[in-house]
C-alpha angles and dihedrals in degrees: 000000000000117000121250106259115226133200102200109208119187132121095223113083096201090055093050088049091051093050090044089053092049094047094045086069088064119069095198087072134070122180100212098177149355136221131188097208142014092264093055091050089050098048088048092051094048087068104028111027093130090062094059131071102169132027115204103209133197116199106214106063134139120252095017124010127224097261092055093043093050089053090055094045100048092046093047106037116040093180093061127083124200124217114188118216106189141157087221116102094169118124095232093059093046093048092048092052093047088048090051090058106259117161093212149006127202130165121250092240092061116122125253097261092054095050090046090051090046095055095044091050098052090040085063093052099258128119121251128194122168117243094253093050090047090050088049091054094042093053090046091054094048091049090049091049088049092049095052116105109260121224116279092246091061088067122071121245087245091051091052090050089053090048093054094047096046094045088052091059101263119151124229088259092051092047092050093049094050093043095038092231130117124270089245092057089049088053090049090048090051093049093049088049096052088046093050094046094040091234124152104200147008094268090061088048089053094052088047090051092048092047091050092047095244092128128053107232098182 
C-alpha cells in the first residue's frame, strides 16, 4: 500500500519538525515536502501537485495565510485534500477555513491518534473535524438559530405591543401607563421578548422592530 504523501505547511520550523517526528513513526505517511507559507505551498504544488495527497495547513503565516492558500489549493488541485492544524478554536476561523474548501480541521494540541485519524480520513475523501471543532460549530449554529427572528405569531399580542412602544423610545413607565400594566410586567415582557428573539440589547430589538415594520422610520 502506497503511503499518504504529505506537504507540511507551517511557518514555524520547530512545529514542522515536531509533526514530522510524530508522523515518521507511522509508515502509512510520508512527508514529501515542507513550506513556510501559503505562497511556498502553492508554488511547490504548481510543479509537484501529483506528488501530494494531503496538505497539512497552518492558518497564521506570512505572505499568504492558510485560509487564502486553502482557497487556491482546493480550486486548483482537485486531487489534494487540505487538513488545517491550528491553535485557533474560534468560530470565525473555523467557518472561514471550511468555506475555503478544507476537508478537515484539528487543533494543534490534539493527540497523535487524532491527527493520524484526521489525515487518514481526509486522504480517503471524507471530511474530518475534531470533536472540539465540531462542538464549536454546533454551538454556533444553535446560537444563530436562536438569534433568528421568530415568526410574529410566536409572540403574543401584548408582547408585540410592548415591542412597538419600547422600539419607539418609550420607557417602562410610559409603556405601563399606555398598556395599563405594571412596570414589573413590562420588564417581564421585555425579558421574555429578548429571550424568544435571541436578542442581546435594545439596539437589536429596535432593528428587529424596524425590520418587522413596527416602527415608522420616516
